[in-house]
Every structure is written in C-alpha cells, then in structure tokens.
N, C-alpha and C positions, 0 to 999 in steps of 0.2 A: 312466495312473493305476494305482497299486499295488493288489494284492489286498487289503491291510489297510484301504484306504479304502472298499471296496464296501459294508460294513454301514451306514456313515453316509449313503450316498446313498439307502438304502431307508427312511429315517425313524428315529424313536427306537428304541433297542435294547429288547428285551423287559424287561430289568431296569428301565429308565427308565419304561416303561409300567406295570409292576407297582408301582413307587414312587408314581406319580401316582394310580393306582387306590386304593392304601392311604390316601393322604392324603385323597381324597374321602370314603372310608368313615369316617375319623376325624372329619371335619368334620360329616358327616351325623349321626353318633352323638352328637356334642357338642350339635348343635341339638336332637335328639330329647330328650336328657336335660334341657336347659334348658327346653323346652316342658313336659315332664312335671313338673318342679319348680314351674313357674308355675301349672300346673293344681292341683297338690296344695296349694299355698299359698292359692289362691283358694277351694278347697273348705273349708279349715279356718278361713277368716276369718269373723267373726261377720256375720250378716245384719243390715242396718240397717232399721229401720221408722220411717217418718215419721208422727208422731202429728198430731192435729188442730190442735195449737198450734204446728206446724212444728218442734217439738223432735225431735232425732234420737236414737234410743236403740237399743241392741243388741236383737236379737230373742231372747227367752228363752222358756222353757216357761211357759204361763199359770199364774198362781197358783191353787191349789186353792180351791174355793168351795163353799158350800152354798146350796140354794134353800129358803127358808122362807116358808110362807104364814101371815101374821099376820092374825088376825081378832079380832072382838070389840071391846072398849072401848079402842081406840087411835085416835089422831087420823086416821091414813090407813091403813086396812086394805089389804092387798094382798100380792103376791108380791115378795119381796126376795132379792137375791143378796148373801150375806155371805161374809167370808173364813173359811177353815178355822179351827176352834177358836173360832168366835164363840159367845157365850152369849146367854141370853134378854135380858139388858139391852141387848145390841147390836141385837137384832131390834126391840125396843120403841123404841129410839132412832131406828132407821131408819124406823119407822112413825110418827114424829112425837111419840112419847111417849104416856103414858096419856091417855085421854079423860076428861072430867069424869064422875064417877060410877063409874070403874073400881075394882074390888076389888083394889087393889095388893097387899094382904097375901096374896092367893091365888096369887100368881105368884112362883116361885123365880127371882129375877133372875140367880143365879149358875150355873144349870144350863147345861151345854153343849148346843148344838143339833146336830141331825143332818140330813143332806141329805134333802129331801122331807118334812120335818116340817110339821105345821100347829100353830101356836102360837095358842091361843085365850085371850084375856084376858077374864075374866068381869066383868060389871057387878056392883056391890054388890047382894047379895040373889039373884043368879042361881044357880039350882040345876041342876047337870048332870043330864041325863036318863039313866037306867040303860041304855037301848038303845045309847048311845054306846059302851059297853064291849064290845059284841058285834059280830062280823063280820056283814055283811049276809046274812041268810037262813040261816046255819048255826048260830047260837047259841053259837059259841065265844067265849071271853073274850079281849078284846084286851089284851095285856100293856102296851100303850102308853097306854091310856086308862082302864083299869079302876081303880076306887078300892079301898080296903082291904076294904070289905064284899063287893064283887063277887069279888075274888080269894079271899076266905075261903070262897066257895061251892065252890071246887075241892077235890078229894080231897087229903088230906095237907097242905093249906095252911091253917094256922091264922092267928090275928091276928098273931103274931110273924113268921111267914114272909111274910105279905102285906106287912107293914111293911118287911121287908128288900127285897122286890121293888120297892116304890115308892122306897125309899131308893137302890137301885142305879140305877133309871131316872132319878131326879133328879140323881144324881152323874155318870152316864155318857151320858145322852141316850137316845134311843129304842132299844128292842130291834129289831134288824134281822132276827132269826130266832128261832125257838123255842129253838134251841141256845144262844142267849145266856143262857138261864136257868142254865146250868152255872156262870156267873160269879157267881151270887148265892150268898153263903155259906149252906151247909146244903142246897143242891140238888145231888144227884148223878145219875148215869146212870139209876138205877132210878126215881127220882122223875120225871126228865125223860120217861121212857117212859110213865109213868102220865099225865102232863099233855099229851103231844105232840098228841093228837087233840082236846083240850079247849080249847086256847088258840091264839092267832094273834098275829103281830107286825105 
C-alpha cells in the first residue's frame, strides 16, 4: 500500500471533521432561533379569558370605574359600581330610580360623579343638618357638603364666591383636595393659604 493511502486508513481527514462540526453548529443555531421566535410570538399573543357565558374574549385592561354610595329616597339604596364619567342620573337609575316622596328637584342629575362619593337623595321637606358640612371633631368646613351659608362663614368668601364653589362642585364632582379650590374662578394662592386650615375635602 502506498504512502498516499495511509491517511484514509486512519479515518476522516481533519478538514472533513471540521466541516461536520460546522454543520452541526449551524443546525443547532437554526433550532435555537426557531424556538426563540416561537416564544416571542407566544408572549405577544393576546390572552383569552372565558366568561361565564362560555364566550371567549381577549384579555384587556379593566375599564375604569367609580364606587358610589347612593342613599336616601331611592328604590334600592346601596353601593354601586359605575363606569368612569358616570353622572348622578346613572347612579339613581342603578339604585332603581327615585322612591315615592323624593325631592327630585333637589338633585342635579347632570352632575359628574367621583370615586368614593356618597350621593344622598333627600325626601321632600327634608332639611340637611348643618353639622354635615363639618369634618368630625375639628370644625372645618367640608367643601363637598357645605351649602352657600356655611361657605359664607369662611374668611374672604362672600355669597358670590360661595356660589362659585358650589357651581364648580356641581359641574366637576367632588373636591378631592383643598388644592382643587385653585380651579374655582377668583381663588388664588393667597386665598387658598387663608382657607387651607379651615376647610377639608
């Protein structure tokens, strides 16, 4: 046997082994890329939620909602969850409508509701008690429940400014903080500092 035939007898040449190793690496790399693409596609796919009526829908962020406690002269007083942007008329409808004897004219049906609000529907002839406007124990005036006369007792708040505060409350919902007074026309930083320790929201 010639000397040229001896490398064949020892097995594959180094070049052949190197080519086979490279082919294996390429195959493994392709498999890794395929698996990674599958994982990414699965992560971006919408999650399905099965509802109680067996309908299938995509999982989305829950709609914003407000919790409102409806009390007084309504058919079914209680706590109701309404959609964001709901108004007084929606809360009363959820509570079954006005009860017989309700003072419907005392309620602003168009006013927006805020989360955590208590909506009281008075009965005809019902008079709100003055202490409802004060925070428990500290004598501060509650911006969300005070009437014009109670607001008028505050320094630098006359009948016209008291009316503006009530108008803002009816148009925009409850005051969430004392700083919300800055949104009322005619109230600036200096007046807010005067009122800060005398009112609550």
